[in-house]
C-alpha positions in Angstrom: 55.6 1.1 -15.7 52.1 1.8 -16.8 51.7 4.4 -19.6 48.8 6.2 -21.2 48.4 6.6 -25.0 49.4 10.1 -25.9 46.5 12.3 -27.2 46.7 13.6 -30.7 48.9 16.6 -30.9 47.7 19.9 -32.2 49.6 22.7 -33.9 50.7 25.3 -31.5 51.0 22.9 -28.5 54.4 22.5 -26.8 54.6 18.9 -28.1 53.3 19.5 -31.6 55.5 19.3 -34.7 56.6 22.2 -36.9 54.1 23.8 -39.3 54.0 22.6 -42.8 56.8 23.7 -45.0 59.2 24.2 -42.1 62.0 21.6 -42.0 62.1 19.5 -38.9 65.2 18.7 -36.9 65.7 14.9 -36.4 64.1 14.0 -33.1 63.0 10.4 -32.7 64.0 6.8 -32.1 64.8 6.1 -35.7 67.2 9.0 -35.7 68.8 7.8 -32.6 69.2 4.3 -34.1 70.4 5.7 -37.5 68.3 3.2 -39.5 69.7 2.6 -43.0 67.6 1.9 -46.1 69.0 0.1 -49.2 66.7 -1.0 -52.1 67.8 -3.7 -54.5 66.2 -4.7 -57.8 65.5 -8.3 -58.7 69.1 -8.8 -59.9 70.6 -7.6 -56.7 71.7 -4.2 -57.9 71.4 -1.2 -55.6 68.8 1.2 -56.9 68.2 3.4 -53.7 70.8 4.4 -51.1 69.8 6.4 -47.9 72.1 9.0 -46.3 72.1 6.8 -43.2 73.6 4.0 -45.3 76.3 6.3 -46.5 77.0 7.3 -42.9 77.1 3.7 -41.6 78.8 1.9 -44.4 81.0 4.7 -45.8 79.9 4.4 -49.5 78.5 7.4 -51.2 75.4 7.1 -53.3 77.4 7.6 -56.4 79.7 4.7 -55.3 76.8 2.4 -54.4 74.0 2.9 -56.9 74.1 0.4 -59.8 76.5 -1.9 -57.9 75.7 -5.5 -57.0 75.2 -5.3 -53.3 76.8 -8.7 -52.6 80.0 -7.6 -54.3 80.1 -4.2 -52.7 79.1 -5.0 -49.1 79.7 -8.8 -48.5 82.9 -10.7 -47.9 83.5 -13.4 -50.5 83.1 -16.3 -48.0 79.5 -15.2 -47.5 78.4 -14.7 -51.1 76.8 -18.0 -51.6 74.8 -17.8 -48.4 73.7 -14.2 -49.2 72.7 -15.1 -52.8 70.7 -18.0 -51.6 68.9 -16.0 -48.9 68.2 -13.1 -51.2 66.7 -15.5 -53.7 64.5 -17.0 -51.1 63.2 -13.6 -50.0 62.5 -12.6 -53.6 60.9 -15.9 -54.5 58.7 -16.5 -51.4 58.2 -13.0 -50.1 59.2 -14.1 -46.6 61.2 -11.5 -44.7 64.6 -12.3 -43.2 66.0 -10.8 -40.1 69.3 -11.3 -38.3 72.8 -10.1 -37.5 75.2 -10.0 -40.4 78.8 -8.7 -40.9 78.8 -6.0 -43.5 82.0 -4.9 -45.3 82.5 -1.2 -45.1 84.3 1.1 -47.5 87.4 1.3 -45.3 87.7 -2.5 -45.3 86.4 -2.9 -41.8 83.6 -5.3 -40.8 80.5 -4.0 -39.0 77.9 -6.2 -37.4 74.5 -4.9 -38.5 71.0 -5.9 -37.4 69.3 -6.4 -40.8 65.7 -6.9 -41.9 65.1 -7.8 -45.6 61.7 -7.8 -47.2 60.2 -8.0 -50.7 58.5 -5.0 -52.1 56.3 -4.8 -55.3 55.6 -1.7 -57.4 52.5 -0.7 -59.4 54.0 -2.5 -62.4 54.3 -5.8 -60.7 58.1 -5.6 -60.3 59.7 -7.0 -57.2 62.4 -5.3 -55.1 64.2 -6.1 -51.9 64.3 -3.5 -49.1 67.1 -3.9 -46.5 66.8 -2.0 -43.3 69.9 -1.9 -41.1 70.9 -0.8 -37.6 74.4 -0.8 -36.2 74.3 -3.8 -33.9 76.3 -2.2 -31.1 74.1 0.9 -31.2 71.0 -1.3 -31.0 72.4 -3.3 -28.1 73.2 -0.1 -26.1 69.7 1.3 -26.7 68.1 -2.0 -25.6 70.3 -2.0 -22.5 69.4 1.6 -21.7 65.7 0.9 -22.2 65.8 -2.2 -20.1 67.8 -0.4 -17.3 65.4 2.6 -17.4 62.4 0.4 -17.3 63.7 -1.7 -14.5 65.0 1.3 -12.7 61.6 2.9 -12.7 59.4 -0.1 -12.2 61.5 -1.6 -9.4 62.4 1.7 -7.7 61.0 2.2 -4.2 60.7 5.9 -5.1 57.3 6.9 -6.6 57.7 8.1 -10.2 55.1 9.8 -12.3 55.4 11.2 -15.9 53.1 14.1 -16.8 52.4 15.8 -20.2 52.5 19.5 -20.6 48.9 19.7 -19.3 50.0 17.9 -16.1 48.0 14.8 -17.0 49.4 11.5 -15.9 51.2 9.7 -18.7 52.9 7.0 -16.7 53.3 5.9 -13.0 55.4 3.2 -11.5 54.3 0.6 -8.9 55.8 2.5 -6.0 53.6 5.5 -6.8 50.6 3.2 -7.0 51.3 2.0 -3.5 52.0 5.6 -2.2 48.7 6.9 -3.6 46.7 3.7 -2.9 45.4 3.8 -6.5 46.1 1.5 -9.5 47.8 3.0 -12.5 44.6 2.9 -14.5 43.0 5.4 -12.2 46.0 7.8 -12.8 46.5 7.7 -16.5 45.2 10.6 -18.6 43.8 12.3 -15.5 45.0 15.8 -14.3 47.2 15.8 -11.2 44.7 17.7 -9.1 42.0 15.2 -10.0 44.0 12.5 -8.3 45.7 14.5 -5.6 42.8 16.8 -4.7 43.6 17.6 -1.1 44.4 21.3 -0.5 48.0 20.7 0.6 48.9 19.4 -2.9 48.0 22.7 -4.6 51.6 23.9 -3.9 53.0 20.8 -5.6 50.9 21.5 -8.7 52.1 25.1 -8.7 55.7 23.9 -8.4 55.2 21.6 -11.4 53.9 24.4 -13.5 56.9 26.6 -12.5 59.3 23.8 -13.5 57.5 23.2 -16.8 57.8 27.0 -17.5 61.4 27.6 -16.4 63.1 24.3 -16.7 64.7 24.8 -13.3 64.3 21.5 -11.4 62.9 21.3 -7.9 64.9 19.0 -5.7 63.7 17.5 -2.4 61.0 20.1 -1.7 60.1 20.6 1.9 57.8 17.7 2.9 54.2 17.7 1.8 52.1 16.5 4.7 48.7 14.9 4.0 46.6 11.8 3.6 46.3 9.3 0.7 43.9 6.6 -0.2 46.7 4.1 0.8 46.4 5.1 4.5 43.5 7.6 4.9 43.6 7.4 8.7 47.1 8.7 9.1 49.0 11.7 7.8 52.1 11.0 5.8 55.0 13.2 4.7 56.4 13.1 1.1 59.5 14.6 -0.3 58.9 15.7 -3.9 61.3 16.4 -6.7 60.2 17.6 -10.1 62.2 18.1 -13.3 61.3 18.9 -16.9 61.4 16.3 -19.7 62.8 17.4 -23.1 63.6 15.5 -26.3 67.1 15.6 -27.9 66.2 18.9 -29.6 65.0 20.6 -26.4 61.3 20.3 -27.2 59.3 20.2 -23.9 57.5 16.8 -23.4 56.3 17.3 -19.8 57.6 16.9 -16.3 58.6 14.0 -14.1 57.8 13.8 -10.4 59.7 11.7 -7.8 57.9 11.1 -4.5 59.5 9.6 -1.5 57.6 8.7 1.7 59.7 10.5 4.4 57.1 10.1 7.2 59.5 8.5 9.6 62.2 11.1 8.9 59.6 13.9 9.2 58.4 12.7 12.6 62.0 12.2 13.8 62.7 15.8 12.8 59.6 17.0 14.6 60.6 15.0 17.7 64.2 16.4 17.5 62.8 20.0 17.2 60.4 19.4 20.1 63.3 17.9 22.2 65.4 21.0 21.5 62.5 23.2 22.3 61.9 21.5 25.6 65.6 21.5 26.6 65.7 25.3 25.7 62.6 25.7 27.9 64.4 24.0 30.9 67.5 26.1 30.3 65.4 29.2 30.1 63.6 28.3 33.3 66.9 27.7 35.1 68.1 31.2 34.1 64.9 33.1 34.7 63.2 31.5 37.6 64.3 32.5 41.1 66.1 35.7 40.4 64.8 37.2 43.7 63.9 36.0 47.2 60.3 37.1 46.7 57.4 34.6 46.4 55.2 36.5 44.0 58.0 37.4 41.7 59.2 33.8 41.5 55.6 32.7 40.6 55.5 35.3 37.9 58.8 34.2 36.5 57.5 30.6 36.2 54.4 31.9 34.4 56.6 34.0 32.0 58.7 30.9 31.1 55.8 28.6 30.4 53.5 30.9 28.4 53.3 31.1 25.5 56.2 28.7 25.0 54.5 25.7 26.6 50.8 26.5 27.0 48.1 29.1 26.3 47.2 29.8 30.0 49.1 29.2 33.2 48.0 29.7 36.8 50.5 29.4 39.8 48.7 29.0 43.1 50.1 28.2 46.6 48.4 26.8 49.6 47.2 29.6 51.8 48.4 27.7 54.8 51.9 27.7 53.5 52.1 31.5 53.2 50.3 31.9 56.6 52.6 29.3 58.2 49.8 27.3 59.7 48.6 23.7 59.5 46.6 23.0 56.4 42.9 22.2 56.7 41.6 18.6 56.9 42.0 16.4 53.8 38.3 16.0 53.5 37.3 19.7 53.3 38.0 22.3 50.6 41.5 23.4 49.9 42.4 27.0 50.2 44.7 28.4 47.5 46.2 31.9 47.2 46.7 32.8 43.5 50.2 34.2 42.8 50.4 34.5 39.1 48.3 34.1 35.9 49.4 34.6 32.3 47.7 34.0 29.0 49.2 34.0 25.6 46.3 35.9 24.2 42.9 37.3 25.4 40.8 34.3 26.3 38.0 33.2 28.6 40.3 30.5 29.8 42.3 33.1 31.8 39.0 34.4 33.3 38.4 30.9 34.7 41.5 31.3 37.0 41.7 33.3 40.2 43.4 36.7 40.0 46.7 37.1 41.9 46.2 37.7 45.6 42.8 36.1 45.6 42.2 33.3 48.1 39.8 30.6 46.8 38.5 27.3 48.1 38.6 24.3 45.8 36.4 21.3 46.6 38.2 18.0 47.3 37.1 16.5 43.9 38.8 19.2 41.9 42.1 18.4 40.1 43.9 21.2 42.0 43.0 19.7 45.4 43.8 16.1 44.2 47.2 17.3 42.9 48.4 18.9 46.2 46.9 16.2 48.4 48.6 13.4 46.5 51.7 15.3 45.5 51.4 13.8 42.0 51.0 15.5 38.6 47.8 15.1 36.7 47.6 14.9 32.9 44.4 15.4 31.0 45.4 14.9 27.3 41.9 15.3 25.8 39.5 17.1 28.1 35.8 16.6 27.8 33.0 18.3 29.7 33.4 16.3 32.9 37.2 17.0 32.9 36.6 20.8 32.5 34.3 20.6 35.5 37.0 19.0 37.6 39.6 21.5 36.3 37.7 24.6 37.1 36.9 25.9 40.6 33.2 26.1 39.9 30.6 25.6 37.1 31.1 29.2 35.8 34.8 28.5 35.4 34.0 25.2 33.5 31.7 27.2 31.2 34.5 29.7 30.5 37.0 26.9 29.7 34.5 25.3 27.3 33.9 28.6 25.6 37.6 29.2 25.2 38.1 25.8 23.6 40.3 24.3 26.3 41.1 20.8 25.3 44.2 19.7 27.3 45.4 20.4 30.8 48.1 19.6 33.3 48.2 20.2 37.1 51.7 19.9 38.5 52.5 20.1 42.2 55.0 22.7 43.5 57.0 20.4 45.8 60.1 21.4 47.7 62.0 19.4 50.3 59.2 16.9 50.5 56.5 19.5 51.1 53.8 20.4 48.6 53.5 24.2 48.5 50.9 24.5 45.8 50.4 23.7 42.1 50.8 25.0 38.6 47.9 24.6 36.1 48.6 24.7 32.4 45.9 24.8 29.7 46.0 24.5 25.9 43.1 25.9 23.9 44.3 27.6 20.7 47.4 25.3 20.5 46.0 22.2 18.9 48.6 19.8 20.4 47.5 17.8 23.4 49.8 17.6 26.4 51.7 14.3 26.6 53.9 12.5 29.1 57.0 14.3 27.8 55.2 17.7 28.4 54.3 16.5 31.9 57.9 15.7 32.7 59.1 19.1 31.5 56.4 20.9 33.5 57.3 18.8 36.6 60.9 19.8 36.2 60.1 23.5 35.9 57.6 23.4 38.8 60.2 21.6 41.0 62.8 24.4 40.3 60.2 27.1 41.0 59.0 25.3 44.1 62.5 25.3 45.7 62.9 29.0 44.9 59.4 29.8 46.3 60.3 27.8 49.4 63.6 29.6 49.8 61.8 33.0 49.4 59.0 31.9 51.8 61.6 30.9 54.5 63.6 34.0 53.9 60.5 36.2 54.1 59.6 34.5 57.4 63.0 35.2 58.9 63.0 38.7 57.5 59.5 39.4 58.9 60.7 38.2 62.3 63.8 40.4 62.2 61.9 43.4 60.9 59.3 42.9 63.7 62.0 42.7 66.2 63.8 45.7 64.9 60.6 47.9 64.7 59.8 46.8 68.3 63.1 48.1 69.4 62.8 51.4 67.7 61.4 54.3 69.9 57.8 55.4 69.9 57.1 59.0 68.8 58.7 61.1 71.5 56.6 63.3 73.8 56.8 67.1 73.4 60.5 68.1 73.7 61.6 71.5 75.1 62.9 73.7 72.3 63.0 70.9 69.7 60.8 69.3 66.9 61.8 65.9 65.5 60.7 63.7 62.6 62.0 60.2 61.9 61.8 57.4 59.4 62.9 53.8 59.3 62.8 51.8 56.0 63.9 48.1 55.8 65.8 46.8 52.8 63.9 45.2 49.9 62.5 41.7 50.3 65.5 40.0 48.7 67.8 41.2 51.4 67.8 40.7 55.2 66.9 43.4 57.7 69.9 45.3 58.9 70.8 46.9 62.2 70.0 50.6 61.7 68.4 52.5 64.5 67.6 55.9 65.8 66.6 57.2 69.2 65.4 60.5 70.8 66.0 60.6 74.6 64.8 63.3 76.9 67.5 64.3 79.4 67.6 66.4 82.6 67.5 70.2 82.3 65.3 70.1 79.1 68.1 68.6 77.2 67.6 66.0 74.5 69.9 63.2 73.2 69.7 62.4 69.4 71.1 59.1 68.4 71.5 57.3 65.0 73.5 54.1 64.6 74.1 51.2 62.3 75.2 47.7 63.4 77.2 46.1 60.6 75.5 42.9 59.5 72.0 41.7 58.9 69.2 39.4 60.1 67.9 38.7 63.6 71.3 38.7 65.2 72.1 42.2 63.9 68.6 43.4 65.1 69.2 41.9 68.5 72.7 43.5 68.8 71.1 46.8 67.8 68.5 46.4 70.6 71.3 45.8 73.2 73.2 48.9 72.0 70.0 51.0 72.1 69.3 49.8 75.7 72.9 50.6 76.7 72.7 54.0 75.1 69.5 54.9 77.0 71.2 53.8 80.3 74.4 55.8 79.7 72.5 58.9 78.5 70.7 59.0 81.9 74.1 59.5 83.5 74.3 63.0 82.0 77.7 62.1 80.4 79.5 63.9 77.6 78.7 62.4 74.1 82.3 61.2 73.9 82.0 59.4 77.2 78.8 57.8 76.1 80.4 56.5 73.0 83.4 55.2 75.1 81.0 53.1 77.2 79.1 51.9 74.1 82.5 50.9 72.6 83.2 48.7 75.6 79.7 47.2 75.4 80.0 46.5 71.6 83.4 44.8 72.1 81.6 42.2 74.2 79.2 41.4 71.4 80.6 38.6 69.3 81.9 39.7 65.9 79.9 42.9 65.8 80.9 46.5 65.3 78.7 49.5 64.8 78.9 53.2 63.7 77.0 55.8 65.8 76.4 59.6 66.0 75.4 60.8 69.5 74.3 64.4 69.9 73.1 66.2 73.1 71.1 69.4 72.6 70.8 72.1 75.3 68.0 74.5 74.3 68.8 77.0 77.0 72.4 77.5 75.9 71.6 77.1 72.2 74.3 74.4 71.8 74.6 70.9 70.5 77.4 68.6 71.6 78.2 65.9 69.1 80.6 62.8 69.0 81.1 60.5 66.1 82.0 56.8 66.1 82.9 56.1 62.4 79.6 57.3 61.1 78.7 59.5 58.1 78.8 63.2 59.1 75.4 64.9 59.9 74.1 67.9 57.9 73.5 71.2 59.6 70.9 73.5 58.0 71.5 76.8 59.8 68.7 79.3 59.5 69.5 81.6 56.5 72.7 79.7 55.5 73.4 76.9 52.9 73.3 73.3 54.3 76.7 71.9 55.1 78.3 68.6 56.3 79.7 69.0 59.8 83.4 68.5 60.1 83.8 66.2 63.1 86.5 63.9 64.3 85.4 60.7 62.7 86.4 58.3 65.4 86.5 54.6 65.1 83.5 52.3 64.9 82.1 50.9 68.2 83.7 47.6 69.1 87.2 48.4 67.7 88.4 49.6 71.1 91.5 51.5 72.2 90.8 54.9 70.5 89.3 57.8 72.4 86.3 59.8 71.1 86.0 63.6 70.9 83.0 65.9 71.6 82.4 68.8 69.2 80.2 71.7 70.2 78.2 73.7 67.6 75.7 76.5 67.9 72.2 75.3 67.4 69.2 77.7 67.8 65.6 78.1 66.8 65.1 77.4 63.1 68.3 75.4 62.7 68.0 71.8 61.6 70.3 68.8 62.2 69.9 65.8 59.8 71.2 62.4 61.0 71.1 59.4 58.8 72.6 56.0 58.1 74.5 55.0 55.0 71.5 53.3 53.3 70.2 56.8 52.5 73.1 57.9 50.4 75.3 54.9 49.4 74.6 53.0 46.2 76.6 50.5 44.1 76.7 52.8 41.1 77.3 56.4 42.3 80.3 57.9 44.1 79.5 58.7 47.8 80.6 62.4 47.4 78.1 62.9 44.6 75.3 61.4 46.7 76.2 63.6 49.6 76.1 66.6 47.3 72.6 65.6 46.2 71.6 65.3 49.9 72.8 68.9 50.5 71.0 70.1 47.4 67.7 68.6 48.5 68.0 70.3 51.8 68.8 73.7 50.3 65.2 74.5 49.6 62.5 76.7 51.2 61.7 75.3 54.6 58.9 72.7 54.7 57.5 70.7 57.6 59.9 68.1 58.9 57.7 65.2 57.9 57.6 66.4 54.3 61.4 66.8 54.3 61.8 63.2 55.4 59.5 61.9 52.7 61.2 64.0 50.0 64.7 62.7 51.0 63.5 59.1 51.0 61.6 59.5 47.7 64.5 61.1 45.9 67.5 59.2 47.3 66.0 55.8 48.1 65.6 53.3 45.3 63.1 50.4 45.8 65.8 47.8 45.1 68.4 49.3 47.4 70.0 46.5 49.5 70.4 48.4 52.8 67.9 49.7 55.4 67.7 53.4 56.3 67.3 55.3 59.6 66.6 59.0 59.2 66.3 61.6 62.0 65.7 65.3 61.5 65.7 67.8 64.5 64.7 71.4 64.3 65.3 73.9 67.1 62.4 76.0 68.4 61.9 78.7 71.0 62.2 76.9 74.4 59.9 79.4 76.0 57.2 79.2 73.3 53.8 77.6 74.2 
């Protein structure tokens, strides 16, 4: 491990010694070794005896000084050899070194590493200095030093030693390889001179903190950057730092351990990205397709993908798909209808898309056209000017994309049941990551899920439109002027997520200035329910012309309904005679009508309920009420008052309260009732009919 020569220490520095006059605590290699010093005169008598000698050999200075060393410290069998060797040192001045068994005071023998040398004083007298170290202590220290040296120099972990000014004191070969610099270009240089990139400023700050507090930093979150060893690629290093102190706690510097964890770092990033993508798919599964409405499904797809997946998304469908017509030729422009656009922030890239509801033509060479015509996704990882031209609908759009910094793009087809419905375009501008093949797979999965939902919504809307058209065609036109009666009516279908029901109303002029008022509800939904409603309305018109009592009309309708497969219906039939001021009413399982008599509170009429049409076997009853000028009769279907949250009685009370107001035109009353009682997401359709008596002789 390469080391730098330490600079001279100065008083006041963390590594300086104590001021003069202040005793120093033992803190060095000699103290660790416990080196003994024994001085002999020319005759072999002990004249100096160090405290370490007393500690190692057991003899006090009083016991040792003046004694012949050979007699005090050497076993008899070694006397001759020691005397001869001592004489040689004193005669020739050549030092002797080796391991020798010393006899200690307690009678034991201790192997000691000895070095004997001749000394001469200013009077020309010779002495012999013997320096000794316990052999076992020396072997342990040598072993520790060897292990430490090998541990550091052969370690695959980069190791650097810094002084208190964070200058490199030593580096091992692994750190040389990590940094791409030889040890000589590290030593004595400050850390930030070598590691000058901005991302290493945090490491320097961490070192200073450890130097100050002594609290080690272990496996710090990876530092990502480049080194001279591999300047073309980013690497990740895990860094640990701890403070170095001597045996007395004096701060010497810090040690840094650096491990290249690039592979682990990338694996963690990939695992995080995989979890994010799986969460995106799970989120899409839960949030896309909550309704049977095309536009809402497209908006849900946009909400899922931005900002989690891209900066800007556009969801467009082929105009021919929504219009249910054959697409244009493959050679000409492709017409798209924009359904949804979402941006993660304000950006010109969003302005390059078409606003929802807008129909735009894309030339055949544009990526959107290629995507829907081939049915294959298109990935542009790194977009240049030519790519932006192909992405945008026109040159202005390409300019906006370039201004926004768009650099990566995907066009993914919306394919359901083998049919391409449109495409989803995803753009990244502020997000620096380019789209890759994994991103394309995720986008394709999300687009596929959305496409199935859009196709379901499109098919449902088509069927619903047909049923609603059929139903509206079966409802009556505004009636001509009726003797002694004004009427107002409304029909509202259910929201787009539900099928059209079988609600209907009718106003039928009868002989003798009479008028029949009918409101009914075929149980069920869809085209079949609308068709059944049409048959019942036709039958009602035919039976009304026979001038039958309301109960008799319902009896005939009951027979007709029983012939319709699996259908039953509720119905209110009222016949008004303006000359007699009477209204005759029969009920077949329907909600009671409301009578608003002039000058009295509104009330629900108490009528024999009867059974629904189609049940059969139960007679109906006709009830006669007084009904004159200014009186109002309100007929309605259950879609006006029934909800999934509120009790029916409470809703009926609300209806009565709304009618207990100063008289307003009938049209306004219809609108007020629908606005207050009807919620946009209610799942049932509504038929509402209000009749008001007038003077039969007026006008």
